[in-house]
C-alpha positions as protocol buffer text, in pm:
chain_id: "A"
residue {
  index: 1
  type: MET
  ca { x: 8 y: -2 z: -4 }
}
residue {
  index: 2
  type: THR
  ca { x: 135 y: 346 z: -94 }
}
residue {
  index: 3
  type: ILE
  ca { x: 83 y: 633 z: 145 }
}
residue {
  index: 4
  type: GLN
  ca { x: 252 y: 973 z: 219 }
}
residue {
  index: 5
  type: ILE
  ca { x: 433 y: 1051 z: 542 }
}
residue {
  index: 6
  type: HIS
  ca { x: 570 y: 1361 z: 715 }
}
residue {
  index: 7
  type: PRO
  ca { x: 928 y: 1271 z: 806 }
}
residue {
  index: 8
  type: LEU
  ca { x: 1009 y: 1599 z: 960 }
}
residue {
  index: 9
  type: PRO
  ca { x: 776 y: 1707 z: 1256 }
}
residue {
  index: 10
  type: GLY
  ca { x: 671 y: 2081 z: 1208 }
}
residue {
  index: 11
  type: HIS
  ca { x: 757 y: 2086 z: 836 }
}
residue {
  index: 12
  type: PRO
  ca { x: 510 y: 2024 z: 552 }
}
residue {
  index: 13
  type: LEU
  ca { x: 751 y: 1797 z: 364 }
}
residue {
  index: 14
  type: LEU
  ca { x: 578 y: 1489 z: 230 }
}
residue {
  index: 15
  type: VAL
  ca { x: 744 y: 1166 z: 114 }
}
residue {
  index: 16
  type: GLU
  ca { x: 569 y: 883 z: -79 }
}
residue {
  index: 17
  type: VAL
  ca { x: 639 y: 537 z: 65 }
}
residue {
  index: 18
  type: ARG
  ca { x: 509 y: 182 z: 36 }
}
residue {
  index: 19
  type: GLU
  ca { x: 400 y: 11 z: 360 }
}
residue {
  index: 20
  type: GLU
  ca { x: 496 y: -352 z: 415 }
}
residue {
  index: 21
  type: THR
  ca { x: 602 y: -582 z: 691 }
}
residue {
  index: 22
  type: ARG
  ca { x: 949 y: -713 z: 765 }
}
residue {
  index: 23
  type: THR
  ca { x: 1089 y: -930 z: 1063 }
}
residue {
  index: 24
  type: PRO
  ca { x: 1329 y: -781 z: 1315 }
}
residue {
  index: 25
  type: GLN
  ca { x: 1568 y: -1048 z: 1214 }
}
residue {
  index: 26
  type: GLU
  ca { x: 1569 y: -931 z: 849 }
}
residue {
  index: 27
  type: LEU
  ca { x: 1604 y: -558 z: 949 }
}
residue {
  index: 28
  type: LEU
  ca { x: 1896 y: -617 z: 1195 }
}
residue {
  index: 29
  type: CYS
  ca { x: 2052 y: -899 z: 1007 }
}
residue {
  index: 30
  type: ASP
  ca { x: 2032 y: -1110 z: 1322 }
}
residue {
  index: 31
  type: PRO
  ca { x: 1885 y: -1441 z: 1285 }
}
residue {
  index: 32
  type: GLN
  ca { x: 1944 y: -1532 z: 1639 }
}
residue {
  index: 33
  type: LEU
  ca { x: 1711 y: -1270 z: 1764 }
}
residue {
  index: 34
  type: SER
  ca { x: 1414 y: -1423 z: 1935 }
}
residue {
  index: 35
  type: SER
  ca { x: 1066 y: -1305 z: 1867 }
}
residue {
  index: 36
  type: ASN
  ca { x: 696 y: -1320 z: 1998 }
}
residue {
  index: 37
  type: THR
  ca { x: 503 y: -1500 z: 1726 }
}
residue {
  index: 38
  type: SER
  ca { x: 174 y: -1353 z: 1866 }
}
residue {
  index: 39
  type: SER
  ca { x: 274 y: -985 z: 1792 }
}
residue {
  index: 40
  type: THR
  ca { x: 270 y: -917 z: 1407 }
}
residue {
  index: 41
  type: GLY
  ca { x: 260 y: -609 z: 1214 }
}
residue {
  index: 42
  type: VAL
  ca { x: 362 y: -396 z: 1507 }
}
residue {
  index: 43
  type: MET
  ca { x: 386 y: -8 z: 1439 }
}
residue {
  index: 44
  type: LEU
  ca { x: 673 y: 158 z: 1619 }
}
residue {
  index: 45
  type: MET
  ca { x: 681 y: 515 z: 1704 }
}
residue {
  index: 46
  type: HIS
  ca { x: 943 y: 558 z: 1441 }
}
residue {
  index: 47
  type: PRO
  ca { x: 877 y: 276 z: 1187 }
}
residue {
  index: 48
  type: PRO
  ca { x: 1183 y: 128 z: 1020 }
}
residue {
  index: 49
  type: VAL
  ca { x: 1250 y: 313 z: 693 }
}
residue {
  index: 50
  type: LEU
  ca { x: 1406 y: 126 z: 402 }
}
residue {
  index: 51
  type: MET
  ca { x: 1561 y: 274 z: 97 }
}
residue {
  index: 52
  type: MET
  ca { x: 1517 y: 41 z: -215 }
}
residue {
  index: 53
  type: GLN
  ca { x: 1840 y: 56 z: -413 }
}
residue {
  index: 54
  type: GLU
  ca { x: 1862 y: 107 z: -778 }
}
residue {
  index: 55
  type: GLY
  ca { x: 2048 y: -223 z: -836 }
}
residue {
  index: 56
  type: GLY
  ca { x: 1835 y: -419 z: -585 }
}
residue {
  index: 57
  type: GLY
  ca { x: 1838 y: -460 z: -224 }
}
residue {
  index: 58
  type: GLU
  ca { x: 1715 y: -255 z: 61 }
}
residue {
  index: 59
  type: LYS
  ca { x: 1904 y: -39 z: 320 }
}
residue {
  index: 60
  type: VAL
  ca { x: 1758 y: 66 z: 664 }
}
residue {
  index: 61
  type: LEU
  ca { x: 1797 y: 426 z: 703 }
}
residue {
  index: 62
  type: ASN
  ca { x: 1717 y: 447 z: 1067 }
}
residue {
  index: 63
  type: LYS
  ca { x: 1880 y: 142 z: 1223 }
}
residue {
  index: 64
  type: ASP
  ca { x: 1987 y: 327 z: 1533 }
}
residue {
  index: 65
  type: ALA
  ca { x: 1635 y: 436 z: 1608 }
}
residue {
  index: 66
  type: LEU
  ca { x: 1508 y: 86 z: 1538 }
}
residue {
  index: 67
  type: THR
  ca { x: 1770 y: -78 z: 1774 }
}
residue {
  index: 68
  type: ALA
  ca { x: 1685 y: 172 z: 2050 }
}
residue {
  index: 69
  type: GLN
  ca { x: 1308 y: 113 z: 2023 }
}
residue {
  index: 70
  type: LEU
  ca { x: 1350 y: -272 z: 2030 }
}
residue {
  index: 71
  type: ALA
  ca { x: 1583 y: -236 z: 2326 }
}
residue {
  index: 72
  type: TYR
  ca { x: 1325 y: -33 z: 2512 }
}
residue {
  index: 73
  type: ARG
  ca { x: 1067 y: -297 z: 2450 }
}
residue {
  index: 74
  type: LYS
  ca { x: 1301 y: -562 z: 2591 }
}
residue {
  index: 75
  type: ARG
  ca { x: 1354 y: -385 z: 2923 }
}
residue {
  index: 76
  type: ASP
  ca { x: 1095 y: -637 z: 3057 }
}
residue {
  index: 77
  type: ARG
  ca { x: 1292 y: -961 z: 3086 }
}
residue {
  index: 78
  type: ASN
  ca { x: 995 y: -1156 z: 2954 }
}
residue {
  index: 79
  type: ALA
  ca { x: 953 y: -931 z: 2647 }
}
residue {
  index: 80
  type: GLN
  ca { x: 1061 y: -1042 z: 2301 }
}
residue {
  index: 81
  type: ALA
  ca { x: 1100 y: -877 z: 1964 }
}
residue {
  index: 82
  type: PRO
  ca { x: 777 y: -865 z: 1762 }
}
residue {
  index: 83
  type: GLU
  ca { x: 724 y: -1120 z: 1509 }
}
residue {
  index: 84
  type: SER
  ca { x: 703 y: -860 z: 1237 }
}
residue {
  index: 85
  type: LEU
  ca { x: 707 y: -477 z: 1199 }
}
residue {
  index: 86
  type: ARG
  ca { x: 538 y: -238 z: 972 }
}
residue {
  index: 87
  type: VAL
  ca { x: 794 y: -61 z: 769 }
}
residue {
  index: 88
  type: TYR
  ca { x: 818 y: 223 z: 507 }
}
residue {
  index: 89
  type: ILE
  ca { x: 989 y: 161 z: 180 }
}
residue {
  index: 90
  type: ILE
  ca { x: 1119 y: 448 z: -37 }
}
residue {
  index: 91
  type: ASP
  ca { x: 1221 y: 391 z: -400 }
}
residue {
  index: 92
  type: SER
  ca { x: 1541 y: 589 z: -456 }
}
residue {
  index: 93
  type: THR
  ca { x: 1491 y: 574 z: -846 }
}
residue {
  index: 94
  type: LEU
  ca { x: 1187 y: 797 z: -806 }
}
residue {
  index: 95
  type: HIS
  ca { x: 1382 y: 1081 z: -638 }
}
residue {
  index: 96
  type: ASP
  ca { x: 1662 y: 1322 z: -719 }
}
residue {
  index: 97
  type: PRO
  ca { x: 1995 y: 1198 z: -574 }
}
residue {
  index: 98
  type: ASP
  ca { x: 2028 y: 1522 z: -361 }
}
residue {
  index: 99
  type: PHE
  ca { x: 1680 y: 1460 z: -223 }
}
residue {
  index: 100
  type: THR
  ca { x: 1783 y: 1110 z: -135 }
}
residue {
  index: 101
  type: LEU
  ca { x: 2070 y: 1256 z: 49 }
}
residue {
  index: 102
  type: LEU
  ca { x: 1832 y: 1465 z: 244 }
}
residue {
  index: 103
  type: LEU
  ca { x: 1629 y: 1155 z: 338 }
}
residue {
  index: 104
  type: PHE
  ca { x: 1944 y: 979 z: 471 }
}
residue {
  index: 105
  type: LEU
  ca { x: 2006 y: 1281 z: 697 }
}
residue {
  index: 106
  type: ILE
  ca { x: 1642 y: 1313 z: 822 }
}
residue {
  index: 107
  type: PHE
  ca { x: 1589 y: 941 z: 895 }
}
residue {
  index: 108
  type: GLY
  ca { x: 1952 y: 896 z: 1010 }
}
residue {
  index: 109
  type: ARG
  ca { x: 2122 y: 1158 z: 1231 }
}
residue {
  index: 110
  type: VAL
  ca { x: 1812 y: 1378 z: 1274 }
}
residue {
  index: 111
  type: GLN
  ca { x: 1587 y: 1097 z: 1402 }
}
residue {
  index: 112
  type: ARG
  ca { x: 1865 y: 944 z: 1610 }
}
residue {
  index: 113
  type: MET
  ca { x: 1856 y: 1260 z: 1831 }
}
residue {
  index: 114
  type: TYR
  ca { x: 1538 y: 1121 z: 1984 }
}
residue {
  index: 115
  type: TYR
  ca { x: 1736 y: 827 z: 2120 }
}
residue {
  index: 116
  type: ARG
  ca { x: 2093 y: 951 z: 2151 }
}
residue {
  index: 117
  type: LYS
  ca { x: 2148 y: 1292 z: 2316 }
}
residue {
  index: 118
  type: LYS
  ca { x: 2530 y: 1296 z: 2281 }
}
residue {
  index: 119
  type: GLU
  ca { x: 2794 y: 1208 z: 2029 }
}
residue {
  index: 120
  type: GLY
  ca { x: 3095 y: 1149 z: 2246 }
}
residue {
  index: 121
  type: LYS
  ca { x: 3099 y: 1440 z: 2488 }
}
residue {
  index: 122
  type: LYS
  ca { x: 2923 y: 1679 z: 2262 }
}
residue {
  index: 123
  type: PRO
  ca { x: 2549 y: 1713 z: 2233 }
}
residue {
  index: 124
  type: SER
  ca { x: 2411 y: 1548 z: 1915 }
}
residue {
  index: 125
  type: TRP
  ca { x: 2248 y: 1852 z: 1790 }
}
residue {
  index: 126
  type: LYS
  ca { x: 2578 y: 2061 z: 1802 }
}
residue {
  index: 127
  type: SER
  ca { x: 2772 y: 1790 z: 1614 }
}
residue {
  index: 128
  type: LEU
  ca { x: 2500 y: 1793 z: 1349 }
}
residue {
  index: 129
  type: LEU
  ca { x: 2512 y: 2172 z: 1329 }
}
residue {
  index: 130
  type: LYS
  ca { x: 2891 y: 2158 z: 1278 }
}
residue {
  index: 131
  type: SER
  ca { x: 2853 y: 1892 z: 1007 }
}
residue {
  index: 132
  type: ILE
  ca { x: 2607 y: 2095 z: 810 }
}
residue {
  index: 133
  type: HIS
  ca { x: 2803 y: 2416 z: 845 }
}
residue {
  index: 134
  type: GLU
  ca { x: 3126 y: 2248 z: 718 }
}
residue {
  index: 135
  type: ASP
  ca { x: 2953 y: 2074 z: 423 }
}
residue {
  index: 136
  type: PRO
  ca { x: 2834 y: 2333 z: 159 }
}
residue {
  index: 137
  type: HIS
  ca { x: 2675 y: 2075 z: -54 }
}
residue {
  index: 138
  type: LEU
  ca { x: 2461 y: 1932 z: 227 }
}
residue {
  index: 139
  type: LYS
  ca { x: 2372 y: 2276 z: 342 }
}
residue {
  index: 140
  type: SER
  ca { x: 2259 y: 2391 z: 3 }
}
residue {
  index: 141
  type: THR
  ca { x: 2038 y: 2069 z: -33 }
}
residue {
  index: 142
  type: ILE
  ca { x: 1876 y: 2139 z: 299 }
}
residue {
  index: 143
  type: GLU
  ca { x: 1804 y: 2506 z: 188 }
}
residue {
  index: 144
  type: LYS
  ca { x: 1681 y: 2388 z: -151 }
}
residue {
  index: 145
  type: PHE
  ca { x: 1428 y: 2117 z: -52 }
}
residue {
  index: 146
  type: LEU
  ca { x: 1321 y: 2219 z: 293 }
}
residue {
  index: 147
  type: PHE
  ca { x: 1331 y: 2605 z: 290 }
}
residue {
  index: 148
  type: ASP
  ca { x: 1274 y: 2714 z: -75 }
}
residue {
  index: 149
  type: GLY
  ca { x: 1641 y: 2813 z: -122 }
}
residue {
  index: 150
  type: GLU
  ca { x: 1660 y: 3056 z: 177 }
}
residue {
  index: 151
  type: GLU
  ca { x: 1988 y: 3060 z: 350 }
}
residue {
  index: 152
  type: LEU
  ca { x: 1976 y: 2862 z: 675 }
}
residue {
  index: 153
  type: ALA
  ca { x: 1908 y: 3071 z: 975 }
}
residue {
  index: 154
  type: PRO
  ca { x: 1847 y: 2966 z: 1339 }
}
residue {
  index: 155
  type: ARG
  ca { x: 1475 y: 2947 z: 1292 }
}
residue {
  index: 156
  type: HIS
  ca { x: 1532 y: 2695 z: 1008 }
}
residue {
  index: 157
  type: TYR
  ca { x: 1781 y: 2490 z: 1226 }
}
residue {
  index: 158
  type: GLN
  ca { x: 1523 y: 2479 z: 1497 }
}
residue {
  index: 159
  type: ILE
  ca { x: 1282 y: 2288 z: 1282 }
}
residue {
  index: 160
  type: LEU
  ca { x: 1557 y: 2059 z: 1165 }
}
residue {
  index: 161
  type: LEU
  ca { x: 1665 y: 1995 z: 1524 }
}
residue {
  index: 162
  type: SER
  ca { x: 1325 y: 1968 z: 1666 }
}
residue {
  index: 163
  type: ALA
  ca { x: 1407 y: 1622 z: 1817 }
}
residue {
  index: 164
  type: ALA
  ca { x: 1667 y: 1800 z: 2039 }
}
residue {
  index: 165
  type: GLN
  ca { x: 1424 y: 2068 z: 2153 }
}
residue {
  index: 166
  type: VAL
  ca { x: 1658 y: 2348 z: 2152 }
}
residue {
  index: 167
  type: GLY
  ca { x: 1576 y: 2720 z: 2111 }
}
residue {
  index: 168
  type: GLU
  ca { x: 1685 y: 2979 z: 1849 }
}
residue {
  index: 169
  type: SER
  ca { x: 1916 y: 3156 z: 2098 }
}
residue {
  index: 170
  type: SER
  ca { x: 2104 y: 2831 z: 2175 }
}
residue {
  index: 171
  type: ILE
  ca { x: 2142 y: 2761 z: 1822 }
}
residue {
  index: 172
  type: ASN
  ca { x: 2254 y: 3113 z: 1732 }
}
residue {
  index: 173
  type: HIS
  ca { x: 2510 y: 3096 z: 2015 }
}
residue {
  index: 174
  type: ALA
  ca { x: 2640 y: 2755 z: 1883 }
}
residue {
  index: 175
  type: LEU
  ca { x: 2664 y: 2882 z: 1522 }
}
residue {
  index: 176
  type: GLY
  ca { x: 2864 y: 3176 z: 1652 }
}
residue {
  index: 177
  type: LYS
  ca { x: 3121 y: 2947 z: 1812 }
}
residue {
  index: 178
  type: ILE
  ca { x: 3131 y: 2729 z: 1502 }
}
residue {
  index: 179
  type: ARG
  ca { x: 3202 y: 3029 z: 1269 }
}
residue {
  index: 180
  type: VAL
  ca { x: 3478 y: 3156 z: 1494 }
}
residue {
  index: 181
  type: THR
  ca { x: 3651 y: 2811 z: 1519 }
}
residue {
  index: 182
  type: TYR
  ca { x: 3603 y: 2761 z: 1140 }
}
residue {
  index: 183
  type: LYS
  ca { x: 3777 y: 3099 z: 1070 }
}
residue {
  index: 184
  type: LYS
  ca { x: 4063 y: 3012 z: 1304 }
}
residue {
  index: 185
  type: ASP
  ca { x: 4112 y: 2672 z: 1134 }
}
residue {
  index: 186
  type: SER
  ca { x: 4107 y: 2837 z: 793 }
}
residue {
  index: 187
  type: LYS
  ca { x: 4372 y: 3094 z: 893 }
}
residue {
  index: 188
  type: LYS
  ca { x: 4593 y: 2804 z: 1027 }
}
residue {
  index: 189
  type: THR
  ca { x: 4572 y: 2625 z: 695 }
}
residue {
  index: 190
  type: GLY
  ca { x: 4606 y: 2933 z: 500 }
}
residue {
  index: 191
  type: ASP
  ca { x: 4283 y: 2900 z: 306 }
}
residue {
  index: 192
  type: THR
  ca { x: 4158 y: 3253 z: 375 }
}
residue {
  index: 193
  type: LEU
  ca { x: 4494 y: 3438 z: 336 }
}
residue {
  index: 194
  type: PRO
  ca { x: 4526 y: 3603 z: 0 }
}
residue {
  index: 195
  type: ALA
  ca { x: 4855 y: 3557 z: -193 }
}
residue {
  index: 196
  type: LYS
  ca { x: 5090 y: 3834 z: -128 }
}
residue {
  index: 197
  type: ALA
  ca { x: 5128 y: 4064 z: -433 }
}
residue {
  index: 198
  type: PRO
  ca { x: 5483 y: 4111 z: -561 }
}
residue {
  index: 199
  type: SER
  ca { x: 5620 y: 4464 z: -461 }
}
residue {
  index: 200
  type: LYS
  ca { x: 5679 y: 4702 z: -753 }
}
residue {
  index: 201
  type: THR
  ca { x: 5921 y: 4921 z: -554 }
}
residue {
  index: 202
  type: PRO
  ca { x: 6273 y: 4778 z: -579 }
}
residue {
  index: 203
  type: SER
  ca { x: 6431 y: 4721 z: -227 }
}
residue {
  index: 204
  type: LYS
  ca { x: 6742 y: 4908 z: -110 }
}
residue {
  index: 205
  type: LYS
  ca { x: 6946 y: 4593 z: -165 }
}
residue {
  index: 206
  type: SER
  ca { x: 6824 y: 4552 z: -533 }
}
residue {
  index: 207
  type: ALA
  ca { x: 6880 y: 4928 z: -599 }
}
residue {
  index: 208
  type: ARG
  ca { x: 7260 y: 4905 z: -516 }
}
residue {
  index: 209
  type: PRO
  ca { x: 7487 y: 4894 z: -808 }
}
residue {
  index: 210
  type: CYS
  ca { x: 7643 y: 4551 z: -854 }
}
residue {
  index: 211
  type: LYS
  ca { x: 8005 y: 4507 z: -802 }
}
residue {
  index: 212
  type: PRO
  ca { x: 8185 y: 4352 z: -1086 }
}
residue {
  index: 213
  type: THR
  ca { x: 8293 y: 3993 z: -1010 }
}
residue {
  index: 214
  type: LYS
  ca { x: 8652 y: 3879 z: -1033 }
}
residue {
  index: 215
  type: ALA
  ca { x: 8570 y: 3685 z: -1351 }
}
residue {
  index: 216
  type: LYS
  ca { x: 8425 y: 3993 z: -1512 }
}
residue {
  index: 217
  type: THR
  ca { x: 8731 y: 4201 z: -1419 }
}
residue {
  index: 218
  type: THR
  ca { x: 8968 y: 3955 z: -1552 }
}
residue {
  index: 219
  type: LYS
  ca { x: 8781 y: 3936 z: -1891 }
}
residue {
  index: 220
  type: GLU
  ca { x: 8785 y: 4319 z: -1918 }
}
residue {
  index: 221
  type: MET
  ca { x: 9165 y: 4334 z: -1848 }
}
residue {
  index: 222
  type: LYS
  ca { x: 9228 y: 4072 z: -2121 }
}
residue {
  index: 223
  type: SER
  ca { x: 9019 y: 4286 z: -2358 }
}
residue {
  index: 224
  type: VAL
  ca { x: 9222 y: 4590 z: -2275 }
}
residue {
  index: 225
  type: GLU
  ca { x: 9548 y: 4412 z: -2321 }
}
residue {
  index: 226
  type: SER
  ca { x: 9434 y: 4278 z: -2653 }
}
residue {
  index: 227
  type: ASP
  ca { x: 9336 y: 4630 z: -2758 }
}
residue {
  index: 228
  type: LYS
  ca { x: 9683 y: 4754 z: -2661 }
}
residue {
  index: 229
  type: ALA
  ca { x: 9855 y: 4479 z: -2851 }
}
residue {
  index: 230
  type: ASP
  ca { x: 9644 y: 4544 z: -3168 }
}
residue {
  index: 231
  type: LYS
  ca { x: 9741 y: 4916 z: -3154 }
}
residue {
  index: 232
  type: SER
  ca { x: 10114 y: 4839 z: -3098 }
}
residue {
  index: 233
  type: ARG
  ca { x: 10100 y: 4605 z: -3398 }
}
residue {
  index: 234
  type: ALA
  ca { x: 9925 y: 4881 z: -3605 }
}
residue {
  index: 235
  type: VAL
  ca { x: 10206 y: 5136 z: -3512 }
}
residue {
  index: 236
  type: PHE
  ca { x: 10474 y: 4890 z: -3578 }
}
residue {
  index: 237
  type: ASN
  ca { x: 10316 y: 4805 z: -3925 }
}
residue {
  index: 238
  type: MET
  ca { x: 10286 y: 5164 z: -4023 }
}
residue {
  index: 239
  type: ALA
  ca { x: 10650 y: 5242 z: -3927 }
}
residue {
  index: 240
  type: ALA
  ca { x: 10770 y: 4950 z: -4140 }
}
residue {
  index: 241
  type: SER
  ca { x: 10562 y: 5062 z: -4433 }
}
residue {
  index: 242
  type: LEU
  ca { x: 10702 y: 5413 z: -4425 }
}
residue {
  index: 243
  type: SER
  ca { x: 11057 y: 5289 z: -4392 }
}
residue {
  index: 244
  type: THR
  ca { x: 11002 y: 5068 z: -4700 }
}
residue {
  index: 245
  type: ILE
  ca { x: 10854 y: 5364 z: -4896 }
}
residue {
  index: 246
  type: ASN
  ca { x: 11151 y: 5581 z: -4794 }
}
residue {
  index: 247
  type: GLU
  ca { x: 11403 y: 5332 z: -4909 }
}
residue {
  index: 248
  type: ALA
  ca { x: 11226 y: 5279 z: -5241 }
}
residue {
  index: 249
  type: ALA
  ca { x: 11230 y: 5656 z: -5292 }
}
residue {
  index: 250
  type: GLN
  ca { x: 11602 y: 5689 z: -5227 }
}
residue {
  index: 251
  type: ARG
  ca { x: 11669 y: 5400 z: -5484 }
}
residue {
  index: 252
  type: GLY
  ca { x: 11460 y: 5574 z: -5733 }
}
residue {
  index: 253
  type: ALA
  ca { x: 11641 y: 5904 z: -5680 }
}
residue {
  index: 254
  type: GLU
  ca { x: 11970 y: 5742 z: -5715 }
}
residue {
  index: 255
  type: GLN
  ca { x: 11869 y: 5557 z: -6034 }
}
residue {
  index: 256
  type: PHE
  ca { x: 11739 y: 5898 z: -6171 }
}
residue {
  index: 257
  type: ALA
  ca { x: 12066 y: 6069 z: -6099 }
}
residue {
  index: 258
  type: LEU
  ca { x: 12253 y: 5796 z: -6270 }
}
residue {
  index: 259
  type: ASN
  ca { x: 12049 y: 5811 z: -6588 }
}
residue {
  index: 260
  type: ILE
  ca { x: 12105 y: 6188 z: -6620 }
}
residue {
  index: 261
  type: ALA
  ca { x: 12485 y: 6136 z: -6580 }
}
residue {
  index: 262
  type: GLN
  ca { x: 12496 y: 5881 z: -6858 }
}
residue {
  index: 263
  type: GLU
  ca { x: 12293 y: 6102 z: -7095 }
}
residue {
  index: 264
  type: ASP
  ca { x: 12555 y: 6397 z: -7042 }
}
residue {
  index: 265
  type: VAL
  ca { x: 12852 y: 6169 z: -7149 }
}
């Protein structure tokens, strides 16, 4: 039989489910669990909710709540688990993956707060508040499907955490502490620190003229010496050329004088 349920008290959200029966042994995967054959189709305050997977199989979303309720019934030494329980089955293929994520949250950690007030030393509702604040995707999913896209505020959290029965002022105070801690942690990891822009003004050290290195000085000295040698060679070559020209001129003059003397004879 298909029905609609309100999974979150105080909120109009409706979820279509199929109602069937399952044995506690099936739900808890415990074949050794004894049961009372006279009690069948028992409806718990929070009935087991099963998610039917796409590839087949079923997953109990609120196993913690189921275990707590059965344990409460067994406080009487003579009490036994019911022969069968009424369960709600949700077909995951009919819903958006993000909506399925929301259902896991509501039937899981949210419903668990009815039975478990603390997670370690911290109140369960504060742990859940911190998880939502640190998970942007989960936070946006809650805003989208539960509050028409409004950004989560203490009044919204109060509805989501109704099982813990906390007021807006307590939620607001807890959120303030979470934000401060989150900022401190971000600064430690450097997530919120902007990269330092490179300075355009040269430092005093970089403005100082660079001293020539020994290798550079040696190279320059070699160059100067080479230039001097080239100049010396140039002067020497010019002197030799002038000497050669002078000797040729003297020989020419002597030959000219000899020719004149021969013509006079």
